[in-house]
N, C-alpha and C positions, 0 to 999 in steps of 0.2 A: 173225752178233751175232743171239742172240735171245732175247728176253723171254719169261717164262715164270712160271705159278704159285706157290705154297710146295711144297713137298716136303715131309710129315710122315714121313721117313724109314721104317722099317720097319712103321710103324702103318697109313701111306698113305700113297700119291705122289697129289697132286692135280695134274691137268693145267688148263691153262687153259683158255679157249676153240679149240676151234680156228679157224686162222687161215681169214677167210674167203676165196674165191677170189677172184682179181686181177681188177679191172675198168678198161679205159682209158676212162678220159675226158678230155675238151679239157684240155690248161692254159690256169688263168686264166680260165675258165669256165664259171659251175654249170651241168650239166645238166638237161632238164624230167623230169619225174618220169614214169618208167613203164616197164611187167616188165621190157622190154628192156637199161633203160637206167638201170643203180642204181651208187648211188655209197657206198664204202665208208664206213660213220662208225668212231667210233675202239673199239667194241665187237666188232666181225667180222662184225655180222651185215646181210647187206645186203637190212632192210626197210622201208629209207628210200631217199629220194632226198638228205639232209639230212641232219647231223649231230643229235640228236634235240634238241631243245627244254631247258634246263637251268635250274634257279634259280641266280640268284645267286651261292649260296652254295656252287656246285659247280666246281671250278678249274678247268675244261674247259671249260664253257659253252658258250666266243666260242673256242674250236680248231675252225676249221672247213677243211676242206680248203684252201680260198686260203689262210688263214691258216700251214696246215701249208708248200706247196707255195712260198709269200712267203717262208718263215723258208729252205728250202731254198736259194732261189734268192738269198736276202742274204746268203750265205753261198759264192757266187760258183759255184752247179751251175747251170746250165742243163737244166732238167726237164723231162720228155716224157710230165707228165700221169699217168703207172702211180702211185698209190698205191695201197698196199695195208698192213690193218692186221696186226702182226705180235700175238704173247700176250703180253701185259701187264695189268696192272690199278694196278699204284700210278704209274706212269707210261704215258705214253701213249707207242710207239713203231711209227714205220712204216718200210716199205721204199718207195724213192723213185726211181721209174726217171728215170735221165741221159740227155740224148743224147750217143752216140756216146761211150756207156760203161760202164762194170756202175753197177749199182743203189749208193746207197747206203742208210744205215736213221738216222734220226734221233729221237732220243729227249729227249721233251720232262718235265720234272723235274716234278714233284706240289708247286707252290705250297704255302710255308710247310713242307714236311718236313723240309728241308736248307738250311742254311749255305750262301753261297757257296762260302767256306772249306771247309768239309765236302767238296760236289763236289769243288771243284779237288782237292783231299788224293786222292780218288778217282783222279781223271784220271791227278795223278802217279802214283800207283802205277801203276795202269795201263801206265804211259809205260815208268815204271823196270824193270815186269817186263819192257815188247815191249823194250826195250832189250838189253834180256840174251840174249833169243834166248828166251823162254818164249815161249810161246804161245797172250800173250792177247790179244782183240780192243781197242785203246785206241783212244780219241778223237782223230778226226784234228783237223791245225792249222788254223786259219786266220788268217791273219797273224798266229801266233803264240798264238794264242789256242783252247785248246777250251771254254770256255763261254760261248754266246753267247744273246743276247737279241736276241727280236724281238715287235714286239707285247706285249709285257708276259711271252711264255712266255722261259724259260730253258732251250734247248736244246742237245744236244752231234750231231754229225754221226761216222758210223761206219762205214767199212767193210765192204758184206756178205759175208758170212763163209757157205759151207753145211758142210754136216753133216750127222750122222745123232747120235742118240743112242745114247750107248755100252751095250753090253751086260753087258760086262765079264766075260762068258760063260767066257773063259780067263784063266788062270795070270799067263801072261807081260802079257795087258791091261791086269789090275788091277800086277803090278810096272811096267808104263808109266807109269800113272797114277799113282801112286806118286815115281815119279821127279821128275814131272814136278810135285808139290805140297810134295815135299822143297823142291827149287828156287824155288817161290815161298815157302814160309817162308823159304827162307836170304835170299833178299831182304826180309822181311816182317819179321822180324829184327834189320836193319839201324839201325830207328828208329819211332817208333811215331806213328799219328795225336794229332795235339793238337787237331782238330775234330770229330775224329767219335768217338762211345759207345765205351764197353767191351762186353761180353756179361758181365751179370752179372743175378743174382737179383731185383734189385728190380725194374729198367725191365723185365723179361721176365716177369718171374712176381706178385709181389706187387701190382706196378703193373694190372698185367692182369687180377689177381684183381679188385682192391678196384675196377676201373673200369667192371667190369660188372654187379658187385652194384648200386655207386652209380644209377647208369645204367636200372637195371630191367629187365636183359635176360635172367636169371634166371628161367624160370616157377617160380610162387609156390608148385607143388610140391614143386619141387627147390633151393629156396633153400638150407633147412636143410644138404640133402643136400652140394652144390657149397661151402657156406661151409663144413661139416667138412673135405672131402678134401681141399681145396685147402690150406687152412691147415695141416695132417697133409703134404703134399704138399712144400708149402714147407720146413719143418720137415726132411723129407728129404735135400731136396736141398740146402740150406746144411750137414747132417750130410754129403754127398759133396763136397761143394766144400772142406770141411775133411777131410777122409779122403785129398783129393788133395794135400795141402799149398802151399806157395807156388809152384805150377806157372808157368810162365815164360808170359806172354802177349807176342801181336807181332801187326804185321800180315797180316789174314788174309781170304781170302775173304769168308767168313761164312757165303754161303749156296751153300756146295759141294755141292747135289744133281744127278742124272744132267739135269736137265732145262738147266743150266747148265755144260752138256759137250758140244758136239759132235767126233764122231770122225769121220775122216779117213783114207786112204788111209795119210797120215803118220803117226798118231795122231791125241791130244786138240789141243781148243782149251779156254778157259774162256772164259765170256761174262759180263755183268753183276754186273758189281763193284758194285753199286747199293748194298747192303749189306757193304762191306768196313767189318771192326769192329778192333779191339782183343781180343786174344781167346786162348784157348790153340790149340795145334795141332789137337788132336782134334776141333775144333767142324767142320773143314775134311774127316773124315775119316768118322763116323759115320753121314752120310747116305749115303755110297755101299753101306751095308752091307744085307742082306738075307737071310729066311730065318731058318731057326732057329736058336740059338744055337751047332754046331756050325758050320752053314752060314756064322755073320758070323765064326766064328774061323779058318775057314780064309782067307774073303774078306779079313779085316782083314792075318794074316800076310802075304798076298804084296802088300797095298798097304803094308805097314810095312819087307818086303825091300827096293822098292825104291826109298820114303823116307830107308832110313836110306843110303842109297848118298849120300844129299845133304845130309842134316841128321838130328840128333839127337830121337831123342824123347823123353819120358817116361813108362816101364812106369804111374806114376801120372796120369795124366791118363785112364785107362781108367775110373777112380772116374767121370768127368765125364759119360761117353756116354748113358747113363739122366736123368739130370739135366739133362743139352741137348737129351732127346728131350722129357721132360716142358717143361721150359719153353716149349718152340717148341712145341708142343700147346696152350699155357696162351696164348699169343701170338698165335697163330693166330687162335683165335676173336677177342678181343677185336679183332685189327688188323680182320678183317672186319665184327662192329661198327659201329667206329670208323670205319668209311667208306662206312657205309648210305648215307647222300645222295649218294654220288655211282652214277649209275642206271648204271654198269657191274657193280656186287657186287649189287643184284636179279636183275639180268639172269643172273648168274654164277651165284648161289646160291641157286635161290628157295625152297628146304628150309629156309632156316637159320634162318627163325623160327619153325617147325614143334615143339610139343613134342619129337619124336623125337628130333629132332638134338641136342638139349640133355640128352637121357636118355642117348641113345646117347655123349657128350660124359663125361656123370657117370660111365659104365661104363667108360669109355677111361681115366680120370685114375682109377678105382682099380685098373685092371690095373697102369698108372705105377706105384702104390703098392705094388705087389706086390713090383714086377718091384726098386723101389729095394731091399729089403729084403732081394736076392739080392747074392752077390758078383758082383762088377765080371765082364766079360767078360775073361778069360787068354790071349795066344797065346803 
């Protein structure tokens, strides 16, 4: 299991903060402050001996190391004091050492983001895939439950699985990945989520645009340009969805970029289904593509060759590739802005409030506007 930041497909690939070097601290005891005795805090920065102080408005204020270890031990694991913060922003994720056993990964869900029912649907989907021998890292059951609670925090425990980010440098690697995605979608189309959202223009695009404008995040000298380009973009995005027709929606990973795939000698396994939604199959494919149009066409051809061994793919969905990329770019900036009171975000994105950031954002949106006027990628 590895938690990462968002990926923006071919435009850019954001990577989360580098995971901090693991330090061992005695279980159940807070260490004294000192340069050689530093405790990992949740943002992966060994600069303080305790979790940084937060305001009451910040959901992880009281998630200190003892609270993390207590939660894991409440699930029946005897910890050995090793606690390593993994790359994560939306949630808090740690690798925890276990006496006489393999480490486990504990994921604390951001309060208020998902309902219990939505999280349990994520878990059920993961378990369903794992039971079909599809390599998805599913939560572990504790007394028949996967969603646990300790000190007011909801959390789940996962096995710790190693691996590397895939390079997808060969046609065979891409076909292998396509086969597994086809199998995931074969299971995903059997039913739909009832408590998780769909992937739609209003939620990801329109709401993101409106929130940024209404909350003063767009610099004054760019407000008119941002307002104009996003209005035009959303019109083009909606037209792309119309051009694709009534494509099938199914349960999908939803955030299937390379950072959420770990590769071993036995092939890939998929992690972090936190963003699984009802959506079109192509959402789990387009973020795996990179390079110029010819390179992406070849990569997509390989992936679909493997994919179609297990699931049908409607070529009309290719109308959605640039539309989905546009929605992700728009939603990404709104996501950071909405989380700005969480101290993890200013630390990770210190450039976000600079005018240059928003000037570049508007330029990227204008590039997307041009791409949306071109014919969709063909294979």
